[in-house]
mmCIF file of the C-alpha atoms, coordinates in Angstrom:
data_MODEL
# 
_entry.id   MODEL 
# 
loop_
_atom_site.group_PDB 
_atom_site.id 
_atom_site.type_symbol 
_atom_site.label_atom_id 
_atom_site.label_alt_id 
_atom_site.label_comp_id 
_atom_site.label_asym_id 
_atom_site.label_entity_id 
_atom_site.label_seq_id 
_atom_site.pdbx_PDB_ins_code 
_atom_site.Cartn_x 
_atom_site.Cartn_y 
_atom_site.Cartn_z 
_atom_site.occupancy 
_atom_site.B_iso_or_equiv 
_atom_site.pdbx_formal_charge 
_atom_site.auth_seq_id 
_atom_site.auth_comp_id 
_atom_site.auth_asym_id 
_atom_site.auth_atom_id 
_atom_site.pdbx_PDB_model_num 
ATOM 1  C CA . MET A 1 1  ? 76.628 -39.941 -52.015 1.00 0.00 ? 1  MET A CA 1 
ATOM 2  C CA . SER A 1 2  ? 73.997 -39.218 -49.346 1.00 0.00 ? 2  SER A CA 1 
ATOM 3  C CA . THR A 1 3  ? 74.609 -40.159 -45.769 1.00 0.00 ? 3  THR A CA 1 
ATOM 4  C CA . ARG A 1 4  ? 71.010 -39.621 -44.671 1.00 0.00 ? 4  ARG A CA 1 
ATOM 5  C CA . LYS A 1 5  ? 69.435 -42.726 -43.329 1.00 0.00 ? 5  LYS A CA 1 
ATOM 6  C CA . ILE A 1 6  ? 65.869 -43.466 -44.514 1.00 0.00 ? 6  ILE A CA 1 
ATOM 7  C CA . HIS A 1 7  ? 63.618 -44.200 -41.498 1.00 0.00 ? 7  HIS A CA 1 
ATOM 8  C CA . GLU A 1 8  ? 60.588 -46.436 -41.565 1.00 0.00 ? 8  GLU A CA 1 
ATOM 9  C CA . CYS A 1 9  ? 57.154 -45.182 -40.714 1.00 0.00 ? 9  CYS A CA 1 
ATOM 10 C CA . PRO A 1 10 ? 56.166 -46.437 -37.248 1.00 0.00 ? 10 PRO A CA 1 
ATOM 11 C CA . GLY A 1 11 ? 52.618 -47.092 -38.467 1.00 0.00 ? 11 GLY A CA 1 
ATOM 12 C CA . CYS A 1 12 ? 53.152 -49.174 -41.569 1.00 0.00 ? 12 CYS A CA 1 
ATOM 13 C CA . SER A 1 13 ? 56.946 -49.619 -42.056 1.00 0.00 ? 13 SER A CA 1 
ATOM 14 C CA . LYS A 1 14 ? 56.994 -47.802 -45.405 1.00 0.00 ? 14 LYS A CA 1 
ATOM 15 C CA . PRO A 1 15 ? 59.857 -45.255 -45.910 1.00 0.00 ? 15 PRO A CA 1 
ATOM 16 C CA . ALA A 1 16 ? 59.175 -41.985 -44.054 1.00 0.00 ? 16 ALA A CA 1 
ATOM 17 C CA . ARG A 1 17 ? 58.678 -38.796 -46.090 1.00 0.00 ? 17 ARG A CA 1 
ATOM 18 C CA . PRO A 1 18 ? 60.371 -35.524 -44.879 1.00 0.00 ? 18 PRO A CA 1 
ATOM 19 C CA . GLU A 1 19 ? 57.091 -33.606 -44.838 1.00 0.00 ? 19 GLU A CA 1 
ATOM 20 C CA . TYR A 1 20 ? 55.515 -36.143 -42.553 1.00 0.00 ? 20 TYR A CA 1 
ATOM 21 C CA . GLU A 1 21 ? 58.596 -37.192 -40.587 1.00 0.00 ? 21 GLU A CA 1 
ATOM 22 C CA . PRO A 1 22 ? 58.648 -39.730 -38.934 1.00 0.00 ? 22 PRO A CA 1 
ATOM 23 C CA . PHE A 1 23 ? 55.622 -41.031 -40.837 1.00 0.00 ? 23 PHE A CA 1 
ATOM 24 C CA . CYS A 1 24 ? 55.074 -41.771 -44.551 1.00 0.00 ? 24 CYS A CA 1 
ATOM 25 C CA . SER A 1 25 ? 51.852 -39.909 -44.943 1.00 0.00 ? 25 SER A CA 1 
ATOM 26 C CA . GLN A 1 26 ? 49.200 -37.680 -43.350 1.00 0.00 ? 26 GLN A CA 1 
ATOM 27 C CA . GLY A 1 27 ? 47.072 -40.809 -42.876 1.00 0.00 ? 27 GLY A CA 1 
ATOM 28 C CA . CYS A 1 28 ? 49.629 -42.569 -40.741 1.00 0.00 ? 28 CYS A CA 1 
ATOM 29 C CA . ARG A 1 29 ? 50.233 -39.357 -38.815 1.00 0.00 ? 29 ARG A CA 1 
ATOM 30 C CA . ASP A 1 30 ? 46.531 -38.932 -38.079 1.00 0.00 ? 30 ASP A CA 1 
ATOM 31 C CA . ARG A 1 31 ? 46.111 -42.638 -37.028 1.00 0.00 ? 31 ARG A CA 1 
ATOM 32 C CA . ASP A 1 32 ? 48.956 -42.225 -34.575 1.00 0.00 ? 32 ASP A CA 1 
ATOM 33 C CA . LEU A 1 33 ? 47.340 -39.031 -33.115 1.00 0.00 ? 33 LEU A CA 1 
ATOM 34 C CA . LEU A 1 34 ? 44.056 -40.907 -32.689 1.00 0.00 ? 34 LEU A CA 1 
ATOM 35 C CA . ARG A 1 35 ? 45.776 -43.721 -30.826 1.00 0.00 ? 35 ARG A CA 1 
ATOM 36 C CA . TRP A 1 36 ? 47.204 -41.200 -28.337 1.00 0.00 ? 36 TRP A CA 1 
ATOM 37 C CA . LEU A 1 37 ? 43.823 -39.482 -27.928 1.00 0.00 ? 37 LEU A CA 1 
ATOM 38 C CA . ASP A 1 38 ? 42.014 -42.771 -27.472 1.00 0.00 ? 38 ASP A CA 1 
ATOM 39 C CA . ASP A 1 39 ? 44.568 -44.049 -24.849 1.00 0.00 ? 39 ASP A CA 1 
ATOM 40 C CA . GLY A 1 40 ? 45.918 -46.598 -27.332 1.00 0.00 ? 40 GLY A CA 1 
ATOM 41 C CA . TYR A 1 41 ? 49.412 -46.037 -25.949 1.00 0.00 ? 41 TYR A CA 1 
ATOM 42 C CA . ARG A 1 42 ? 49.860 -47.048 -22.346 1.00 0.00 ? 42 ARG A CA 1 
ATOM 43 C CA . ILE A 1 43 ? 52.786 -47.529 -19.987 1.00 0.00 ? 43 ILE A CA 1 
ATOM 44 C CA . PRO A 1 44 ? 52.358 -50.633 -17.833 1.00 0.00 ? 44 PRO A CA 1 
ATOM 45 C CA . GLY A 1 45 ? 52.225 -50.044 -14.083 1.00 0.00 ? 45 GLY A CA 1 
ATOM 46 C CA . PRO A 1 46 ? 49.863 -49.948 -11.085 1.00 0.00 ? 46 PRO A CA 1 
ATOM 47 C CA . PRO A 1 47 ? 46.593 -48.138 -11.403 1.00 0.00 ? 47 PRO A CA 1 
ATOM 48 C CA . ALA A 1 48 ? 46.814 -44.389 -10.521 1.00 0.00 ? 48 ALA A CA 1 
ATOM 49 C CA . ASP A 1 49 ? 44.929 -43.301 -7.401  1.00 0.00 ? 49 ASP A CA 1 
ATOM 50 C CA . ILE A 1 50 ? 42.454 -40.689 -8.638  1.00 0.00 ? 50 ILE A CA 1 
ATOM 51 C CA . GLU A 1 51 ? 40.403 -38.973 -5.920  1.00 0.00 ? 51 GLU A CA 1 
ATOM 52 C CA . PRO A 1 52 ? 36.821 -37.872 -6.895  1.00 0.00 ? 52 PRO A CA 1 
ATOM 53 C CA . GLU A 1 53 ? 36.156 -34.180 -6.647  1.00 0.00 ? 53 GLU A CA 1 
# 
């Protein structure tokens, strides 16, 4: 009997596959990376003060 818990893919909720952990496929992995690169993930808070150079 296996005690390993099957995790769900954070992108589509399908079972995660070990080679793409925690995702189910390369496609879900790539979409998550694109969200990070496109500022799709943000932490709420006040705007940062960025000084021009």
